[in-house]
C-alpha beads as a LAMMPS data file, in Angstrom:
LAMMPS data file: protein, C-alpha beads

234 atoms
233 bonds

1 atom types
1 bond types

-500.0 500.0 xlo xhi
-500.0 500.0 ylo yhi
-500.0 500.0 zlo zhi

Masses

1 110.0

Atoms # bond

1 1 1 -23.002 6.022 29.756
2 1 1 -22.327 9.472 27.877
3 1 1 -18.784 9.357 29.432
4 1 1 -18.060 5.876 28.180
5 1 1 -19.411 7.003 24.756
6 1 1 -16.987 10.056 24.571
7 1 1 -14.179 7.774 25.754
8 1 1 -14.920 5.487 22.824
9 1 1 -15.169 8.276 20.196
10 1 1 -11.912 9.813 21.330
11 1 1 -10.058 6.451 21.352
12 1 1 -11.302 5.709 17.858
13 1 1 -10.120 8.928 16.738
14 1 1 -6.608 8.335 18.192
15 1 1 -6.416 5.022 16.568
16 1 1 -7.436 6.521 13.046
17 1 1 -4.727 9.220 13.456
18 1 1 -2.071 6.967 14.598
19 1 1 -3.176 4.753 11.817
20 1 1 -2.719 7.294 8.985
21 1 1 0.570 8.467 10.562
22 1 1 2.026 5.163 10.340
23 1 1 0.978 4.538 6.746
24 1 1 1.851 8.058 5.445
25 1 1 5.308 7.609 7.381
26 1 1 5.953 4.146 6.221
27 1 1 8.736 3.649 3.633
28 1 1 9.617 -0.071 4.131
29 1 1 7.937 -2.737 1.988
30 1 1 5.528 -4.914 4.031
31 1 1 4.898 -8.393 3.076
32 1 1 4.440 -11.974 4.585
33 1 1 6.762 -14.578 3.235
34 1 1 4.914 -17.729 2.873
35 1 1 1.767 -15.888 2.434
36 1 1 2.374 -12.976 0.010
37 1 1 2.758 -13.927 -3.549
38 1 1 5.155 -12.133 -6.168
39 1 1 7.975 -9.564 -6.329
40 1 1 8.473 -6.707 -3.734
41 1 1 10.982 -3.956 -4.493
42 1 1 11.981 -1.036 -2.060
43 1 1 14.763 1.031 -0.799
44 1 1 16.314 1.443 2.544
45 1 1 19.261 3.963 2.908
46 1 1 21.453 3.595 -0.231
47 1 1 20.411 -0.221 -0.637
48 1 1 17.572 -1.521 -3.270
49 1 1 15.938 -4.655 -2.049
50 1 1 14.507 -6.893 -4.484
51 1 1 12.588 -9.809 -2.342
52 1 1 10.106 -12.456 -3.943
53 1 1 7.771 -14.705 -1.853
54 1 1 5.465 -17.461 -2.887
55 1 1 2.216 -18.922 -0.889
56 1 1 3.868 -22.196 -0.169
57 1 1 3.750 -23.461 -3.625
58 1 1 6.231 -24.734 -6.151
59 1 1 7.260 -21.534 -8.521
60 1 1 10.442 -20.312 -10.511
61 1 1 11.715 -16.938 -10.268
62 1 1 14.063 -15.663 -12.866
63 1 1 14.908 -12.387 -14.490
64 1 1 17.433 -9.552 -14.700
65 1 1 18.387 -6.169 -13.179
66 1 1 20.028 -3.703 -15.280
67 1 1 21.464 -0.193 -14.686
68 1 1 23.423 2.606 -16.467
69 1 1 25.624 2.643 -13.559
70 1 1 27.296 0.294 -11.522
71 1 1 26.579 -2.664 -9.226
72 1 1 28.903 -2.046 -6.246
73 1 1 27.959 -4.741 -3.945
74 1 1 25.339 -7.516 -3.665
75 1 1 24.018 -9.663 -0.814
76 1 1 21.859 -12.538 -0.935
77 1 1 18.929 -13.169 1.096
78 1 1 17.850 -16.856 2.049
79 1 1 19.534 -18.134 -1.038
80 1 1 19.972 -21.790 -1.869
81 1 1 22.463 -23.937 -3.311
82 1 1 20.468 -24.622 -6.462
83 1 1 19.849 -20.631 -6.908
84 1 1 22.246 -18.852 -9.117
85 1 1 23.197 -15.374 -10.036
86 1 1 25.340 -14.188 -12.790
87 1 1 26.914 -10.493 -12.848
88 1 1 27.963 -9.446 -16.491
89 1 1 29.128 -5.682 -16.327
90 1 1 26.126 -3.512 -15.117
91 1 1 23.565 -6.536 -15.781
92 1 1 22.653 -9.093 -12.823
93 1 1 20.762 -12.216 -13.909
94 1 1 19.273 -14.595 -11.555
95 1 1 17.446 -18.063 -11.060
96 1 1 15.861 -19.108 -7.736
97 1 1 12.946 -21.642 -7.305
98 1 1 10.588 -21.553 -4.410
99 1 1 8.392 -24.185 -2.744
100 1 1 6.566 -25.535 0.333
101 1 1 9.675 -25.314 2.588
102 1 1 11.295 -22.588 0.852
103 1 1 9.021 -19.477 0.219
104 1 1 10.960 -16.552 -0.045
105 1 1 14.309 -15.201 -1.402
106 1 1 15.813 -11.879 -1.961
107 1 1 18.473 -9.563 -3.321
108 1 1 20.042 -6.492 -1.739
109 1 1 21.991 -4.381 -4.205
110 1 1 24.376 -1.276 -3.656
111 1 1 24.687 0.970 -6.949
112 1 1 26.130 4.047 -7.924
113 1 1 26.431 6.698 -10.717
114 1 1 23.062 5.552 -12.081
115 1 1 20.084 7.339 -13.937
116 1 1 17.993 4.286 -14.215
117 1 1 17.329 0.754 -12.932
118 1 1 15.664 -1.872 -15.268
119 1 1 13.731 -4.971 -14.180
120 1 1 12.784 -7.948 -16.160
121 1 1 11.173 -9.924 -13.482
122 1 1 9.572 -13.168 -14.434
123 1 1 7.295 -15.769 -12.525
124 1 1 7.501 -19.367 -14.040
125 1 1 8.887 -17.933 -17.219
126 1 1 6.144 -15.389 -17.777
127 1 1 5.177 -11.750 -16.834
128 1 1 2.452 -11.201 -14.068
129 1 1 2.717 -7.231 -13.257
130 1 1 0.037 -7.806 -10.876
131 1 1 2.657 -9.530 -8.668
132 1 1 5.469 -6.936 -8.945
133 1 1 5.103 -4.194 -6.248
134 1 1 7.313 -1.352 -6.236
135 1 1 7.550 0.988 -3.235
136 1 1 6.046 0.827 0.244
137 1 1 2.493 1.321 -1.251
138 1 1 2.795 -1.729 -3.488
139 1 1 2.540 0.214 -6.972
140 1 1 2.380 -2.372 -9.979
141 1 1 4.420 -1.404 -13.218
142 1 1 2.436 -0.907 -16.481
143 1 1 4.738 -3.095 -18.587
144 1 1 7.890 -5.351 -18.259
145 1 1 10.718 -4.938 -18.471
146 1 1 10.293 -1.448 -16.546
147 1 1 12.547 1.207 -15.308
148 1 1 12.732 3.251 -12.321
149 1 1 14.808 6.413 -12.034
150 1 1 17.630 7.451 -9.518
151 1 1 15.153 9.387 -7.506
152 1 1 12.076 7.447 -7.878
153 1 1 12.079 6.345 -3.990
154 1 1 12.491 10.028 -2.856
155 1 1 9.834 11.096 -5.420
156 1 1 7.567 8.557 -3.874
157 1 1 8.116 9.591 -0.137
158 1 1 7.086 13.164 -1.210
159 1 1 3.682 11.758 -2.634
160 1 1 0.668 13.072 -0.266
161 1 1 -0.563 9.890 1.416
162 1 1 -3.990 10.122 -0.278
163 1 1 -2.304 9.781 -3.884
164 1 1 -0.476 6.539 -3.018
165 1 1 -1.702 3.286 -3.796
166 1 1 -4.138 1.802 -2.208
167 1 1 -5.325 4.963 -0.880
168 1 1 -5.796 6.612 -4.389
169 1 1 -7.449 3.512 -5.735
170 1 1 -9.853 3.615 -2.668
171 1 1 -10.928 7.084 -3.253
172 1 1 -11.258 6.562 -6.840
173 1 1 -13.499 3.672 -6.348
174 1 1 -15.670 5.585 -3.825
175 1 1 -16.008 8.521 -6.095
176 1 1 -16.662 6.306 -9.067
177 1 1 -19.539 4.924 -7.552
178 1 1 -20.563 8.037 -5.695
179 1 1 -24.403 7.671 -5.448
180 1 1 -23.908 4.214 -3.958
181 1 1 -21.173 5.339 -1.881
182 1 1 -23.137 8.431 -0.375
183 1 1 -26.394 6.551 -0.088
184 1 1 -24.601 3.695 1.567
185 1 1 -22.667 6.225 4.223
186 1 1 -25.980 8.108 4.452
187 1 1 -27.870 4.996 5.964
188 1 1 -25.087 4.252 8.248
189 1 1 -25.073 7.811 9.458
190 1 1 -28.941 7.524 10.070
191 1 1 -28.151 4.367 12.118
192 1 1 -25.591 5.999 14.253
193 1 1 -27.693 9.113 14.734
194 1 1 -30.844 6.996 15.745
195 1 1 -28.750 5.006 17.956
196 1 1 -27.737 8.380 19.721
197 1 1 -31.300 9.467 20.006
198 1 1 -32.340 6.379 22.112
199 1 1 -29.167 6.326 24.102
200 1 1 -27.064 9.435 24.712
201 1 1 -30.225 11.761 23.880
202 1 1 -33.062 9.924 25.685
203 1 1 -32.621 11.637 28.902
204 1 1 -32.066 14.966 27.476
205 1 1 -34.796 17.969 27.441
206 1 1 -33.679 19.163 24.139
207 1 1 -33.738 15.517 22.553
208 1 1 -35.452 16.797 19.328
209 1 1 -33.037 19.613 19.023
210 1 1 -29.966 17.355 19.379
211 1 1 -31.525 14.922 17.049
212 1 1 -32.172 17.556 14.579
213 1 1 -28.663 18.986 14.981
214 1 1 -27.161 15.422 14.380
215 1 1 -28.977 15.174 11.094
216 1 1 -27.574 18.599 9.756
217 1 1 -24.282 17.410 10.766
218 1 1 -24.730 14.164 8.765
219 1 1 -25.899 16.082 5.681
220 1 1 -22.726 18.366 6.023
221 1 1 -20.329 15.669 6.225
222 1 1 -21.843 14.323 3.116
223 1 1 -21.030 17.440 1.200
224 1 1 -17.614 17.667 2.752
225 1 1 -17.097 14.091 1.579
226 1 1 -18.106 14.684 -1.826
227 1 1 -15.776 17.807 -2.534
228 1 1 -13.002 15.953 -0.701
229 1 1 -13.331 12.860 -2.759
230 1 1 -13.551 15.106 -5.789
231 1 1 -10.293 16.875 -4.830
232 1 1 -8.466 13.481 -4.007
233 1 1 -9.547 12.019 -7.387
234 1 1 -8.733 14.992 -9.388

Bonds

1 1 1 2
2 1 2 3
3 1 3 4
4 1 4 5
5 1 5 6
6 1 6 7
7 1 7 8
8 1 8 9
9 1 9 10
10 1 10 11
11 1 11 12
12 1 12 13
13 1 13 14
14 1 14 15
15 1 15 16
16 1 16 17
17 1 17 18
18 1 18 19
19 1 19 20
20 1 20 21
21 1 21 22
22 1 22 23
23 1 23 24
24 1 24 25
25 1 25 26
26 1 26 27
27 1 27 28
28 1 28 29
29 1 29 30
30 1 30 31
31 1 31 32
32 1 32 33
33 1 33 34
34 1 34 35
35 1 35 36
36 1 36 37
37 1 37 38
38 1 38 39
39 1 39 40
40 1 40 41
41 1 41 42
42 1 42 43
43 1 43 44
44 1 44 45
45 1 45 46
46 1 46 47
47 1 47 48
48 1 48 49
49 1 49 50
50 1 50 51
51 1 51 52
52 1 52 53
53 1 53 54
54 1 54 55
55 1 55 56
56 1 56 57
57 1 57 58
58 1 58 59
59 1 59 60
60 1 60 61
61 1 61 62
62 1 62 63
63 1 63 64
64 1 64 65
65 1 65 66
66 1 66 67
67 1 67 68
68 1 68 69
69 1 69 70
70 1 70 71
71 1 71 72
72 1 72 73
73 1 73 74
74 1 74 75
75 1 75 76
76 1 76 77
77 1 77 78
78 1 78 79
79 1 79 80
80 1 80 81
81 1 81 82
82 1 82 83
83 1 83 84
84 1 84 85
85 1 85 86
86 1 86 87
87 1 87 88
88 1 88 89
89 1 89 90
90 1 90 91
91 1 91 92
92 1 92 93
93 1 93 94
94 1 94 95
95 1 95 96
96 1 96 97
97 1 97 98
98 1 98 99
99 1 99 100
100 1 100 101
101 1 101 102
102 1 102 103
103 1 103 104
104 1 104 105
105 1 105 106
106 1 106 107
107 1 107 108
108 1 108 109
109 1 109 110
110 1 110 111
111 1 111 112
112 1 112 113
113 1 113 114
114 1 114 115
115 1 115 116
116 1 116 117
117 1 117 118
118 1 118 119
119 1 119 120
120 1 120 121
121 1 121 122
122 1 122 123
123 1 123 124
124 1 124 125
125 1 125 126
126 1 126 127
127 1 127 128
128 1 128 129
129 1 129 130
130 1 130 131
131 1 131 132
132 1 132 133
133 1 133 134
134 1 134 135
135 1 135 136
136 1 136 137
137 1 137 138
138 1 138 139
139 1 139 140
140 1 140 141
141 1 141 142
142 1 142 143
143 1 143 144
144 1 144 145
145 1 145 146
146 1 146 147
147 1 147 148
148 1 148 149
149 1 149 150
150 1 150 151
151 1 151 152
152 1 152 153
153 1 153 154
154 1 154 155
155 1 155 156
156 1 156 157
157 1 157 158
158 1 158 159
159 1 159 160
160 1 160 161
161 1 161 162
162 1 162 163
163 1 163 164
164 1 164 165
165 1 165 166
166 1 166 167
167 1 167 168
168 1 168 169
169 1 169 170
170 1 170 171
171 1 171 172
172 1 172 173
173 1 173 174
174 1 174 175
175 1 175 176
176 1 176 177
177 1 177 178
178 1 178 179
179 1 179 180
180 1 180 181
181 1 181 182
182 1 182 183
183 1 183 184
184 1 184 185
185 1 185 186
186 1 186 187
187 1 187 188
188 1 188 189
189 1 189 190
190 1 190 191
191 1 191 192
192 1 192 193
193 1 193 194
194 1 194 195
195 1 195 196
196 1 196 197
197 1 197 198
198 1 198 199
199 1 199 200
200 1 200 201
201 1 201 202
202 1 202 203
203 1 203 204
204 1 204 205
205 1 205 206
206 1 206 207
207 1 207 208
208 1 208 209
209 1 209 210
210 1 210 211
211 1 211 212
212 1 212 213
213 1 213 214
214 1 214 215
215 1 215 216
216 1 216 217
217 1 217 218
218 1 218 219
219 1 219 220
220 1 220 221
221 1 221 222
222 1 222 223
223 1 223 224
224 1 224 225
225 1 225 226
226 1 226 227
227 1 227 228
228 1 228 229
229 1 229 230
230 1 230 231
231 1 231 232
232 1 232 233
233 1 233 234
């Protein structure tokens, strides 16, 4: 039984390490057309992708994308005849409708010699910033229209994983409610230790010693968690 328990622990640790590695290295936007709702903006290579999706309801997506450089090339993704675009100088305007059977559209832009890109993105002729996601970690802009610099996506890649959304929000919420968080985690820890006491430690001669050490480790983990969250939040 001890061997099975150890294998489970090792497997859990490996899965967590793989999960964190994938998230910290992920650059492409992940969303589900027909289930995700809103705008999604990301960069692949030298191309800027702007896609929008609806959860199988009728909606109108309109707006414009402007730059101080030049728009060299444009490709349309899942575009319909009734949808339209208009390129005037360095400003691209678009109109696209989505519905039950048509639940995603997108643009792929190649730009050069620019310092910023300005986005004016609307849903049903209004702004909903909570539905506008920029970068692989779904950051929402603070106002609209909004701008990103030419090195925005490179700067996002250099940010530590724990400072990226949703991790930064998650850590902040944990620390903001630290008393509840630590009490909740401590109760879970006690449950785990007691399970170990009646299973793994039950046949041991030094059962009480192992149990005591487990509680000491639990308290040390609480202290480490406190300062770790404080570091992430600050």
